[in-house]
N, C-alpha and C positions, 0 to 999 in steps of 0.2 A: 585768876588770870582773866582779863577782859576778852570776851568773844568778839571777833571781828568778822564782818561778812566776807565771804570768798566766792569767787565764781569758778566753777569747775568746767573745764572743756570736755564735752562729751563726744567730740569728733566732728562737729560741724565744720571746723576749720579745714578739714580734709576736702569738703565739698565745694570746690571752687571752679569757676569757668577756666578751661584750659589746663586743668590739673587732673592727672589720673589718681583716683582714690587708691591709696596704698593698702587698704584693708579689705575692700569689698570682694576682690577676686579670691583672696585668702579665705574669707568667710564662706564664700560659695563652695570652695573646695572642701573645707572642713565639714560643711553641712551635708555633703554627700554621704559621709559616714553616719551622721545622725539620721538621715533619711533612710538609709539601709536598715538601721536598727529599728526604727519605727515601723518599717515595712514588714518586719517579722512578727509584730504583735498580732495575735489572732482575733482581730476585730474587723468589722466591715471596712472596705476600702475608703469610703467617704469619711468615716471617722478618723482613719489614719491620716488622710489628706488634710483634714481640718487641723489635727494636731501639728503636722509638719508645717502647714501654712502659718500658724501662729508663731512658730519659731523662726522660720525662714523669712517671712515678711517683716517680723518684728526687728530682726537684725539688719536685713538688707535695705529696708525702706526707711530706716531711721535717717532723718535729715534730708529726705528726698525732695522736700519743698524748696531746697536751695541747690540741688545737684541734678544735673541732666543725666538720666540713665540712658544707656545705649541699647541698641537691639541685641547686642551680645550679652549684656547683663540679663535681659529678659529671657534669652534662650537658655542661659545657665540656670536661671530660676525654674524654668519649665522642666529642665533636665532633672533637677533635684526633686521636684514634685512627682515626676514620673518614676523615679527610683522608689519612692514610697508606694506607688501604685503597682509595683512589680513589673514595670516596663523597661527595666534597665537593659536587658539583653534582646529586646525586640526591635523591630524596625517600624513600629507603629508611629505615625506622625504625632508629635507631642502637642503642638498647638491645638489641633482639633479635639484631642482627647480632653484637654482642660476646658475648652469651650463647651463641650458636651456635658461634662460632669457638673452637677449642682447648678446648672444654668449659667455656667461661666464664673461662678462666685470665687473660684480658686485660681483663675487666670491672673498672672502677675500684673498685666497692664490694667485690668479692671480694678484690682486691689489698689494699685498705685493711684489711679485717678480718683477712686473713692476717698483715699486718705488725703489727697491733695484738695479735694472739695471740702472735706471736713476741716482742714487747716484754714482755708479761706473763709469758711462759714464762721469759724471761731475768731480768727485774727485779722480778717480782711479789712475791717474798718480801721484797725490800728495802723495799717500801712499808709493811709491817707494818700492814695495814688492820685496824682493830678491827671486830668483827662488827656492833656497834650502828651504827657509822658506815656500813658497807656497806649495811645495811638502810635507813638514812636516805637514802643516795645513790640507791637503787633507786626510792624514792617521791618524790624531790625533782624539781621542775621545772627546777632550775638545772643547768648543765653546767660547773661551776667545777672545772677541773683534771682530771687523768687518771682519778681514781677515779669521779667522777660521769659523766664521758664514757664510760668503759667500761660502767658500769651501763646507761646510756641506749642505747648502741650494741647491746649484747647483747639488750636488750628489743625494740629495733626489728626485729631479725631473728628473734625467736621463740626465743632462747636463754635459758634460765633458769640462774641462778647462785646456789645457796644460799650460796656463799662466793666471794670474788674468784678463788680458784684452783681452784674446783670448778664446772665448767660442765656443764649437762645439754642434750644435743642429740639430738632424736628419741628420747627415752626412755633414753638411755645417758649415764652420768656419765663425765666426763673430768677427771682430776686433772692440773693443769698442771705439777706436779712430775714426772709420769710420763706424758708427753703422747702416747703411741703412738696414731696414727690421728686425732689432734685436727685437724690442718690439713686433711685430706681431708674430715672431718665438717663443719668450718666452711665450706669452699668449697661443699659440697653444700647446706648449710642456707641460705647467703646466695643461692646460685643459685636455689633453690626459692622463696625469699622474693621475689626479683626477678621470677620468672615469675608468681608469685601477684599481685604488684602490677600487672603488665601485664594479667593476666586480669581484674582489677577495673576497669581504666581504659580498656581498648581492646576493642571488641566482637570484633575479629578474633582475639583470643587467649583468648576465653572457653573454659573447659574445660581450660586448661593450668595451672591454679592449683597442681597438685601437682608441677609440673616437667615438662620435656619428656622424652618417651620417645624417645631418639635412634634406637633400633633401628626402632621403628614408624614414625617420621617419615621415615626413609630407605628404607622398603620400596617405596614407589612408584617 
């Protein structure tokens, strides 16, 4: 029998503008039980969190290049991560906990932006985005497809992008075709943006808007 090429849908069709993803909330609910089981393993917390992050973000961030994740999705991801860390029954703030741990490496918004950057490093030139459309995407309220989603995501974290493959972070330009230092810069920018958001919404974190000084924090 002659073999014929087939395309298998892996769920990307669920990720559309104006559509609720029918699987993501169910996955997050199911992953709470997985997180609880991982949390019982007698190994250091950071290793447990790394194990859980590989499962959680592997499932929940698949296809995120074309799907706008909401603040509610990120809150649920943090909740799952904190279950692994044994914080299920405590009132400890979840967002600061993940920003503190491993220098923010396990914070879902940082992970999401790192994956988005890797996608555009690998596939950005294939999009062949016209400059006039990129400028339109930056000013559009819609988030239809990966180009407009990228424009809105970069803007949300204070990253300017004169072109889709040229990003400016903290006054320095990064060319995605020669991305030396880009991932570290993105992680730092998103981490600082998250601290700034906490400083604006929680009185206990006022003054931390420029990011946490880890050395000074641990001096006491």
